[in-house]
N, C-alpha and C positions, 0 to 999 in steps of 0.2 A: 713439726719439722722446721719452722723458722727459728724456734727458740733453740733447738739443737744446733742448727747452723751457726748461731751466734755464740753458743757456749763452747763450741769445739775449739775455735782459735784460742780462747782464754785457757782451756785445759792444756792445749799444746804449749802455749806460752809458759804455763806454770811448770811444765815437765821439761823444758829445754833451756839449759844455761845458755847456749849460743843464741837463742832467740831473745832471751832476757837482756843479755849484753847488747845485741844488735838493735832491738826496739828502743831500749833506754838511751843508747848513744844517739840514734837517729832522731829521737825526740828532742834531746838536748840540742843537738845541731839545728834542728828545725826552729826551735825557740830562739836561739841566738841569731839565726838568719832572719827571722821575722822581725826580731828587734833591730838588727842592723838595717834592714831595708826601711823600717819605719823612721829610724833616726835619719837615714839619708834622705828620705822623703821630706821630713820635716826641715832639714837643713837646706835643701834645694828650694822648698816653698819659701822659706825665709829669705834666701838669696834672691829669688825672682820678685819677692815683695819689696825688697830693698831696692832693686833695680827700678821697680815702678815708682818708688818714693824719690829716688834720685832723678828720675826723668821729670817728676813733677816739681822738684826743687829747681832743676835747670830751667824749667818753663817759668818758674817764678822770678828767677834772675832775669829772664828775657823781658818779663812784664815791667819790672822796675827799670831795666836799662834802656827800654825803648820809649819812655815817657818824655815828652816834650813840654815846657811850660805853656799853659794856655788858660788865660783868665776866664774864658767862657766856660771852661769845665767846672762842674760842681763837685768834682771828686776830690779837688785839692791834689790830684796826682798829675795832673797835666794830660796830654793827649796820649793814648797807648796805640802803638802801631800794631795792627792786627797781623800784618804780614810777618812780623818778627817773632811772633809766639808760635807754640805748637798747635796746629789746627786740629789735631786729632783729640785734644783735650778739651773737655767742656769747662770753661772758666767763667767764674762770676766774681764780681766785687760787690759786697753788700755792707750796708751800714749795721750797726749793732741793733738798730730798732727794726730791721727786717726790710729796709728799702733796698731795691736792686738799683746799684750805681752803674754797673757796666757788665757786659756778658759777651761771650764768645761760645755759642752752642751749636752742636751739630747732631747730637743723639736725640731721636724722635721722643723718647720718653721723658728726657730732661726738657726739651722745648715745650711739651704739653704742660709742664708745671711751672713754666717761667714766672708766672705772676705770684705764685705762692712759694716758690722754692727758697727764697731768702728767708722769708718768715719761718719756714720749717727748718732750715738750717740753723738759724739763730736760736731757735727753741732748743735744738738738738745740741748745738756746740756751746751756746751760753751757759747752760747749766753745768758744764764741766770746767768752765773758767780756765781754759787752756790757751796759751799763746800759739802753740804748734799742736797739730793733730793730724795723725795718718792711720787709716784703718780700712780693711777690706769689710765691706758691709754687704750682707745678703738681704734682699728685699723679700716680702712675703710671696711674691710671684716666683721667687726662686732664682732671679737674676742677681749676680754680684757685681759690685762696683767698688773701685778704690776711691776714697774720699781722702782729700788733702786740704788742710786748712792753716792759714797763718793769720794771726791777729796783729794789727798795727794801728798806730795812732797818726793822725794828721791834724794840723792847725788849719782850720777853714776860715780864719779871720774873725769869726764870731765865737770861737772857743776850740777846745780840743775835741775831735770826734774820732769814734773807734770804728775801724773798718775790718772786714774779713776778706782775705782772698780765698775762694773755694774752688777746687779743681776736681772734677769727677771724671773718671775713666772706666770703661767697661772691662771686667775681669774674665771675660770669656777666653780670650787668648791665652791669659795666665792660667786658667783652669785646665784648658786643653793641654798646655805645655806640661804642667806638673802631673797631670793624669798620664800623658805619654811617658814622662819620666818614671813615674811609679810602675807602670807596666813593664818598661824596659828593665828596671831593677828586679822586678818580680821574675821575669824571664832569665835574667842572669843568675838570681838566686836559686832558681829551680834547676837550671843546668848545673850550677856548682853543687847543689844538693845531690842530684843524681850521680855526679861524679864522686863526691865524698861517700855517698851510700855504697857505690861499687867498691871503692877502696877500703871501706869499713867492713864490708862483707868478706873481702879478701883477707883483710888483717885479723879479723875475729876468727875466721876459719883457721888461719895459720896459727893464731895464738893459743887456740884451743886444741891443736894438734896432739899435744902431750896427753890431755884427757882422753882423746879418742883412742890414742895408743894404749893407754892404761885400761880402757874398756875392752879393747881387743884382747889384750893379755889376760884379763880376767875371764873373758869368754874361753880362751884357750886353755885356762886352768880348769874351767868346768868341764871342758871336752876331754881332759885328761892329756892335753898335748904339751903342757909344761907344769912346773911345780911351784914357780914363784914369779913375782914381778921383776922385770929388769931393773937395774940400778941406774941406768942412764936416763934419768929424768930431770926435768927443771928443778932448780933450787927449791922452789916453794912447794913442790910436790914430794920432795925426798922424805920429809917426816911421815907423810901418809903412806908412801910406798913401803917404808920400813915398818910401820905399824902392821899393814896388811900381810907383809911377809912373815912378821913374827906371829900374827894370828894364824896364818896358814901352817906354819911350822908346829905350833901348839896343837892345832887340829890333827895334823899328821901324827903326832906323837900320842895324842889321845886315842885316835882311831887304832893305832898299832897296839896300844895297850888293850883296847876292848877286843881287837882281833886275837890276841894272845890268850886273853881270858877266855873268850868264846871257843877257841881251838881246844883249850884245855877242857872246858865244860863238854864240848862235842865228843872229845876223845873219851872222857869218863863215861858219858852216857852210852856211847857206842859199845864200850866194853861191857857196861851192864846189860845192854840189850842183847849182846852176843851171848852172855851167860844165861839170860833168861831163855834165849832160843835153844841153847844147848841142853838146859834143864828140862825144857818141855819135851825135847826129843827123847831124853833119857827116861822120862815118865811114862813113855809109850802111851800117850793119850789117843783118843779117837782121831780118825782122819779129819773129820769136821772141825773138831776143836783145835787140832794142830794147825790147820788151814787158817782158821780165824786168828789165832795167836800170831801166826807168821805174817798175815795181812796187816795186823795192827802194828806189829814190830816194824815192818817196812813203811808203814804210814808215818810212824814216829820218827823213824830215821830220815825219811824225806822232809819232815817239818823241821828237824834239827838243822839239817843242811840248808834249807830255805831261810830259816831265821838267821843263821850265820851269815849267809851271803847278804841278806837285807841289811843286817846291822853293819856290815862293813863297806858295802858298795851303795846302798840306798836304791830305791825303786826305780828311779829314772833311768839307771843304767841297766836294769833288768827287764825293761820293756822289750816286748817281741812282737811278732805279727799278730798274735792274738790267741785265745784260747776257746775251745769249744766248751760251753758252760753245761750243756745237757748231760753228757756222760758223768761229769764230775759231781753234779747235784744229785744225780740218780744214785751214784756210789755213796755219797754222804747220807742220803735218805735210808738207803739199805743198812748202813752201818749203825745209824741212829735208832732204826727200827729194832735192831738187836739189843742195843743199850738199854732202850725204854720198852722192852718187849712185854714187861709186867703191866703196862698201861693199855697194851692192845690198840695203839694209835692207828688211825686211818689217815694215811698221807695221799694228797692229790697233787699231782705235778703237771701244770699245763704250760706249754712253751711254743714259741714260734721257731719254725725249722731254720730260719735264717739268722737266729740270734747268735751274736758273737761278742765275747768279752775282749776288749783291746788291751790286753795286760798279761802279766805273768800268771801261770796256773797256780802257783803258790799263794799269790794274793788273793785269788778267787776262792781257793780252798779255806784260807783263814777267814775271809769275810763270811762266806756261806756256812762254813763250820760253826762260827760263833752265833749267827743268827738262827740257824736250824736247831742247834743245841738249846738255845733259849726257847725257842717255840715248842720243841718237844718236852722241855722241862715244865713249862707252865700249862701246856695243852691239857685238856681233860680227855678228849677223845679224838680230835681232828686237827690236822695241820694241812695247809694249803700253800703251795708255792706256784707263782705265776711268772713267766719269763716272756717278755714282750720286747719287740723292736719298734721304735718310733723314729724313723728316719735314720740318722746316724747315731741314735742314742739307744742304750739298753736300759729297760725298766724291770726292776725285780720287786715282786711282792711276797712277803713272808707273813702268813696269817695264822692265828690259833684261835681255839675256843676257850681259852683260860680267862683268869679274872681280869686281864686287861691292864692297862696303865692309867693312873691318874693324870688327867690333862695338865695339872700343875707341875707334873715332873716330866713332861714330854721333852724338855730341853736339858734338864739336869742329868738324866740317865745316861746321856752320851758322854759325860765327864768321867775321867778316870778316878776310880775309887768310890763312885756313887752307884747305890743299888736301889731297885725299885721295890724289893722285898726284904725280908729278914732271914733269907736263907744263907747257908754258909758260902763264902767266896770272896774274892778280892774286888769284884766289880770293875774289872778291866776289859771284859769280853767286847762290850759295846763301844768302849773307848777305842780298842784296837780296830774294830769295824769303821769308826768314825776316821781315824787316822788314814786307814787304806782308801776309803771313799775320797777324802780331801786330797790325798796324794795324786788321785786321777781327776781332780777338778770336778767331782760329782757332788751329789746331794742326798742326804738321808733324812728321813722323818718318820714319825710315828703318829698313828691315829687309831680310832676304833675300827674293828673289822666287823663285817656282817656276820661273822661266826660267833660273835660275842666277845672275843678277846681283843688282842693288839694286833695292828697290821703295820709292819715296817715296809716303808717304800724307799727304794734306792734308785737313783737315776745316774747312769755313767755315760760318758761321751764315747 
């Protein structure tokens, strides 16, 4: 059930041009917006980082501008006024050898490492050999800090000494600010995405209006309400419309030719049937023989009319409320018993009283006529027909006690021109049956019967 629920949207997507255009466009817009938010986030983070750097540079200027000469100081910098510098920045002045010369600290985690911090910084900064250094550094405990360093030289009287001014500032507020900025941009992007998605749904629906109109016209052609597609279509669809109209016109001309040919054939056959009927009357045959001949002539006339209508209009337009199958099958069995009376066949017919064929009588006669004729032809002494109703489906079994059908030919025999034996014939009976069953979206199969011969099973909706 879970797998089906996942595959259904994919199947729906593959079958819908509207959904393909919509999903692909929304995906592209989502990627562009995600990239834009990421770029804006990086730009804002860099801007805030530069502000932190500028603040530390300003504090550095205050340090050097607030010094007064004092020979007692060992820093060679003079006295630094603590009140003039930024009290929120932890500031240290270290020698290159790791000695702490001067500090102004307030963060507890920095104060705890006061004795070793200069040595740690000199190990970290000395290896890079940089006069200027600025970086956001994340500690193993997850806390982030901005580190700013400037290297300078001073003459201490005994020689040139290297000093580092190091400033440390917590990046918590910076991280909060850029996170808040990121969430703000994400909310903006989601709102814009929802707005664009709504507009895209409307525009794609409007853009595909011509295709929907064409589909509606094709449905009207199927229903017989119009003969061709309208010419007022978009420029891109004009070649397709012209091709379809040309195809429809060719089909109409071909159908008309078929109709004329079939009308001529039907007229010729009806004339011959009428002559046969008149001849049998003049021969003064017995009443039973005369009745049988007239019955067969009437059946042939009905079959000609049915085949004529089917060739011209197709089965779907001939569908009606349904046909009672039992009387028709009984009539066919009685007729075939006369044809194959030399075999003295035993026919058994079992049926459900509520069985109903949801189609035209001519289709059922053609279908059952071919199956029953085959069964009687190959049967030795017995033919069995079973008619059952399973819910909304009609199940038909036709069995005989003949030689049966080789399992290797169980699929080929339903193809036009293929025969399962060497008897004379064109091999189209089962092909016609298969075409009729397929036209009603049914299923036909063949297997071995308990009687010893073949069993044909047909399931119809």
